[in-house]
N, C-alpha and C positions, 0 to 999 in steps of 0.2 A: 378431610379437607372440604367436604361437601359445603357449599355456600360461600366459600372463600372467593375473594375477588382480587384478581391480579392485573396488573398493567405491563405491557411489553411495548416499548416505544422504539420507533425507527425514524432516523431523520432521512427525508425523502431527497437524496442527493444522487449518488451513482447508481447504476442499474443492479437490482438484487442478483446475486450469483448463488451458486449452488451451496455455499456455505450456510445460507439462510434455512436450509433443511434442517439444521441442527437446532436452532431455537424452535422451529415449526415442529419438530418431534416432541420437544418438551411441552410446548403449548398443547399438543395432542394428549399428552399425559395429564395436564391440568383439566382439559375438557372432559376426558374420559372419567375423571375422579369426581366430576360433578361441580367443578369450579366455573366461575364465570370469568372470562377474559376480556379485557379490553385492549385493542390494538390501537396504539397512538401514532398517528401519522404526524411527526414532529415537524411540520412545515416552517414554523417560526424558528425552531432551533436549526433548520437546514439554512435559512436565510442569514442567521446570526453567525453561523460557522463560516466566517470569511466570505459571506455573500456569494457563495459558489453558483447560485442561479437566481435570475429574477423571479418576481412573484408569479408572472404568467406562466413561466415554465415549471414552477414548483407545484402549481395546481394540476398541471397535466402529469407531473411525476407522481403526485399523491394518487391520482386515479391508477396510474400504472401500478404503483406498489400494492394498492387494494386488490386489483386483478391478480398480480403476481402471488400475493399471500393465499388468497382463495384458491388459486389453482394449485399451489403447493400442498395446502392442507387437503383438499379434495383427492389429490393424487395419492396420499398415503391414508386416505379413508378416515378423515376426521369429521365429525358432525360439527355444523357451523351455527347451530341454533343458539348456543350460549356464548357465541363470539360477537363482540361489538366493535365497530370502527369508528375512531373519533379523530378529527383534525385538531391540531394544537390551536390554530386561529379561531376555532368555534368558541373557545372560552378564555384563551390567554390574552386577548385584547380588552377584556371586561375591566370595569372600574375596580371592582374588588381584587382581581388578580394583580392589576398594575400596582395597587396600593401595597400589596403584599410583596411585590418585587422590591419597591422602595424600602419597606420595612426590613426586608432581608438585606439590601445593600447597606443598611445603617449599622449592621452588627457583624458583617462578614469582612474579613480583611482581604486585602489584594493577594496575600500570599496564600490563603486558603482557597480562594476562588480559582487562582491560577493552578495550585497544585490539584484541585479536584478534576479539572479538565485536562490534566497533562496527557492522558492517554486517548483522549477523544477529540479535543480541540487543537488544531495545529498551533504549535508553540513557536513563538518568535520572541525576538529581543525586546520589541516594543509592542506588545499586544494591544489590539483594539478592545475597547470596552465591551463590545458585543460578545467576544469570546469569554469574557469574565463573568457575563450575566448567564451564560449557557448552562453551568451547573446548577444555578439558583432555580431557574425555570423548570428543569427536570426535577429538583426536589419538590417544588410546589406543586407539580403535576399529581403527586401522590395524594395531596389533600383534595385538590379540586376535582379529581375523579373518584374520590371516596374509596380508595382501594386498601386492601390488607397487606398487599406486597407488591414489590416491583421486581421484574425479571429482565435480565439483560446478559450481555457477555462479560467475561472477566475484566475486559478493558473498562467497565464501567465502576469498577470496585471503589475508586476514589470518590466518585460522585455519590455512590451509595452511603459511604462513610460521612460525607458532607451532609447528606439529607438526614442521616441519624443524629448528627450533632446539632443542626441548626433548626430543624422543623419543631422540636420541643421548645426551642427558645421563642417561638412565635405563638406557642400555645397549642401546637398541633401534635398528634400522636406520632410516635416513632414507628415506622413500618418495617416488616421483614423484607429481606432481599435475597433472591435466587440469582445464580450465574451459571452460564454455560461456558465451555471452553471455546477460545478462538481457533478457527481452522486454518492451519498453515496453508500458503499457496503452493502452486506447482513448482515454483522456484525454491522452495524451503523456507522463504521468509513469510511474514504475514500476508494472507490473501487480501488483495486490495482491488477496490473498484477501478482505481486509476491506472493499475499496471495489468495490461491486457493479458499478458502471457502467464500471469500469476493465478488467474481465475478462470472458471468456467460458468458462463452466463447461463441463466435459465433457458434462453432461446437459442443457444448455439446449436447449430445443426450437428448431426452425427459425424459429418466429415471435419467439422471444426473441432469437435471434441477429440477426435483421433489425431489431428494435426497438433493440438496443444499438448496432449499426452505424449506424443512422440517426442516433442522438444523438452518435456519436464525433466528436471533433474532427478535422476534415480540411479545412484551409484551402486554397483554390486556390494552387498554386504552392509551398506550404510543405512542404519535405521534411525539416526540422530536428526539428519537434516534431509528428509525424504518427503517431499509434498505428495508424492502418490501414495505411499503407505499411510500418510495422514489423512488422506480421503478415505481410506479404508477404515481406519480407526473412528473418524468422527462422523462419517456421512454414511458409507455403505453398510458397515456391520449394524449400527443402531437403527438406520432408517430403511435401507433399500432391501436388505435380505429378508425381513418379515418371518423370521424363524427358519429359514433356509441355511444350508451350508454355503460358505464362500467357495467356489470351485475355480482352481487354477487349471485351465485346459492346455494340455500338452500332447503332443504325438507320442504314441507308444515307445518309439526309439528314444525319446527324451526323458522318459521315466512315467509317462502316462499321466492322467488327472490327479490333482491332490485336492482333498475336501478339508475345509477348516470350519470348526464351530465357533472358535473364539479367536479374536484378533491376535491375541498374544502368541497363539501357535503359529500363525502366518508371519508375524513379526520375527520370532525365533528362526524359522526356516529361511526367511530372507537374510537375516543376519548371518546364518551359517552357509549362504550361497546355494541353498537348496532349491531356491526359487529364482529364476532368471528375470532381470528387470523387464525383458520384452514380454515375457509370460504374464507378469503381474500386470503391466500396462494394458495388455489385451483384455484380461479379466475385469479390471477396473473400468475399461471402456463399455464393456457389455452392460455392467450394473448402473453405470452412470446414465447411459442412453435409456435404460429401463425406467429409471427414475424421472428422466427429463421428458420422455415421450408424451406423457399425459398434459404436461404443461405446454408443450409445443402445440399439441392439438387444441388445448384451451384457447390459445392465442391465434389459431389459424382462421380468424374471421376478418372480414374487411374492415370493421369497426376497430378492433384491438390491433391490426396492423397499422392502421392509420394513427391511432393513439401512440404506438410505439415510436413511430417515425417522427411524430411531434414532440414527444417527451424527451427523446434522445437523438436530436438531429445530428448528422454527421458533422465533425469539426470543420469550421471554414478553412479553405485552403490558403496558404500564403500567396500574396501577389506574385505574378511572374516577374522573373528577372529582366533587367533591361530598361532602358529608357525609350524616348520616342524613336531612336534610330536602331532599335533592335536590342540584342542580347549582350552587348559588350559591357554595359554598366553593371555594377555589382547590384545583387538583389536587395531590395529594401527589407529590414527586419520585419517580422510578423507583428511585433509589438514594441512599444517604447517603454514599457514597464520594466523596472530593473529586477528581473527575476532570473533564477538560475536555469531555466529552461532555454535561455538564449545562449548558454554556453555549450560548446561541442566538446564534451569530455569523453575520452576513450581510454581503454585499458591498452597499454603498449608494452613490448617487450624490448629491451635494449640488446640488439643483435651484434653491435660493434661500438666500441667506446675507445677513445683516445684523448691525450691531452691537446688542448688548443695550441696550435704552432706559435701564436704570439701572446699567450697569457698563461701564467702558472696557476691561475685560479679557476680556469674554465676547462670543462670537458666537452668534446665534440662527440655526439651520440648518433647512430643510426638506429631508429626506433621503428619496430614493426607494429603498425596500427591497423592491420588487416587491409591495407590498401595495396595496389599493385606494386609499389616500391616502398621501402622504408623511408621515414622522413629524417632529415638532418635537424637536430636540435641541439642548442648550446645551453649547458647549465653550469651555474657556479657552485659546484659541489666538491671541488677538489679538496678542500680543507676538512670536509665532513664525511665523505664516503670514499674508501679507497678504490682504486681502479678495478680490483677483482670483485668488489662489492657492486659495482655498476653493471659489469658483463652478466647478460642474461637475466637481469632483474626486471620483474614486472612492475610497472608503475602507472600512475594516472597522468594522462596528457591533455592539457588544454589545447585543442586543435584548431580553433578559428581566431586565434589572434593574428593581426597582420604580420606577415613575415618581416624580420628585421635583422640588419647585419650587426654582429657581435664581434668586434675586432676583426672585421673582414670576412667572417664566416656567416652566411645567412642562416637564421634560425627560424624553423617553420612551426613553432609551437613552444609549450613550456611544461616542464616536469613539475608537477604540484607537490609541495613539501610542507610538512609542519615546520615552522620557523620561529625561533625565539631570539630576541636581541641580547638580553642579559640574563643568565650567561648566554653566549652566542652558540645556538644549537639548531641543526637543520637535518631533517630526515625525510626522504621521499615517502609519500602516502603508499600504504600496502593494500593491495587488492585481494578480495577473497579467494580462497583456494578453489581451483578449477576454473578461474577466469582465463579467458582467451584474448589474444590481441584482436583489437577492434570492438570488443565488448562495449556497449554503452554504459556510460557512468552518469548517474543522475542523482537529483536530490529528491528525497522522498516527498510526495505531494506535488512535485513538479515534473512528473514523468512526461506529461503531454505538452506538445508545443514543438515548434520547429526552431532549431538554433540559428542565430544570424549566420549568414555565410562568412562574414568577417567581422568581428567586433571593432565598431569605429573608434579608433584611438582618439580622435579630436573630442569625442563626447565622453571619453574615459568610462566606457561601459564596464570594462573588467575592473577597473580600479574602484569603481562605486559598488559593484556587486560583491567584489572579494573582501570588503571590510566586514561582512558578516560570516565569512567562512573562518572555522577554527577547529582545533583538535580539542575534545572534551577531556575533562579529568579522568575519564575511563579509557581514553585513548581512541575514541570514535571520531571520524571526520564528520563535521556538521556544518549546516548553513541555516542561521537563525533556529537552531536547535532541532532542525530536521536533518535526518541522517543522510549521508552521501553514500549511495548504493550502487551495485551492479545486480544482475539478476541472480547472482550466487550469493549475495549477502552484503555486509557492511564493509565500507572502506575504513581503514584503521591507521593509526600511527602510534605505536606504543613506546617509541623512543623519545618523542617529544610531546608531551601532554599539556593541556592548558595553554595552548599557543596558537598564534594565527596560522592560517594556511596561505602560502604565497607561492 
């Protein structure tokens, strides 16, 4: 592969986290093999992806990304002399590139553009044109950077297929494509820059790493949905060990230390419950801190601390509640935008249920939401779920509706259900296994943001947001094609598919 030129692009949005060591390790392989590698800081892509940040912030984040990547590669002993850094806006605003974007748009269908970006660009019912342009720009980058191949995560595979199909139509060569696996997060789902508890940032302190690992889902014997084991497979064994054995340290009375040369042996012992989750977490903590310490030291300068603070400023706090006379008035919503982060949705457990005294169609439920006392909630589910099917059921509850009386009983929330009119079918949404009362329920990509204290019924906030909630044909609860989640995984509804959520 000597002389081969590859590109690896990254949109400069969220903070790079420890999963970035996986592609860095492969870039290390390319460089050691004598290849030339270009790192593309895709600032224009980042702007087009739902305009997550203004230009001024993207410039700072691009600087932060460059320092982060250099720090990671240096920490694993990679020579940087054949590594080149390029910003997308260095060439993507040229006349020639712009004309090629127009040429590409004349032959690509909306269907193909949307399909190509399905795993990378946030999917909504009515997409902006910017998101449809995104895959085309990534394809054209191969030609304008004159590379032989493009490298990225497996979530890029549809864009790579798009590039192989359409670049020859413009008279450009088809390139090769390499992919690395995506690292699951600590919660078992995909690691996400926007979900704090799913990831470990490059600059997380040792105490923060300990705290996050302590909270991580790591069920004894469960090797399928285990973010801690995934860290071992994708980060520690291939990157951190450098030929050493992975050592699980234990007191002699608990069996003593165990050494592992291959991940598969560790996985087998954990599956057989020969390795305790606490011992695994302690070992992972040690190796992750070893990997992160050189990066922390690299950023331990006044200049880079200042850059970090400017590139990723803390989120603005919601305005305090109360009007001119103090705290009796309701808090104002943090935003007027109709987005699902305004909804306060939680996992609840029905601890008591009975028929409504004045209605044959209604249940009166006491639901544990992790609050000091259970809430009373009235639901019209008598015709669809038997009484015994409601008792002890785990459900999703919308908690910030204004309390309202239903046939004389005040209801302080709503149980969310998949609901079809013809034929009439209703089923409460199901939460992931292991969920607990009070767990936050959120829409993927909208994890950050304070919910309204109370949804304003006069402005019909819930009515307007709810029109885009539905159950997919696979039985997954969604809002504008983004999944409804808890930290344990997806919210589902397998009895009523292809139906609205009400």
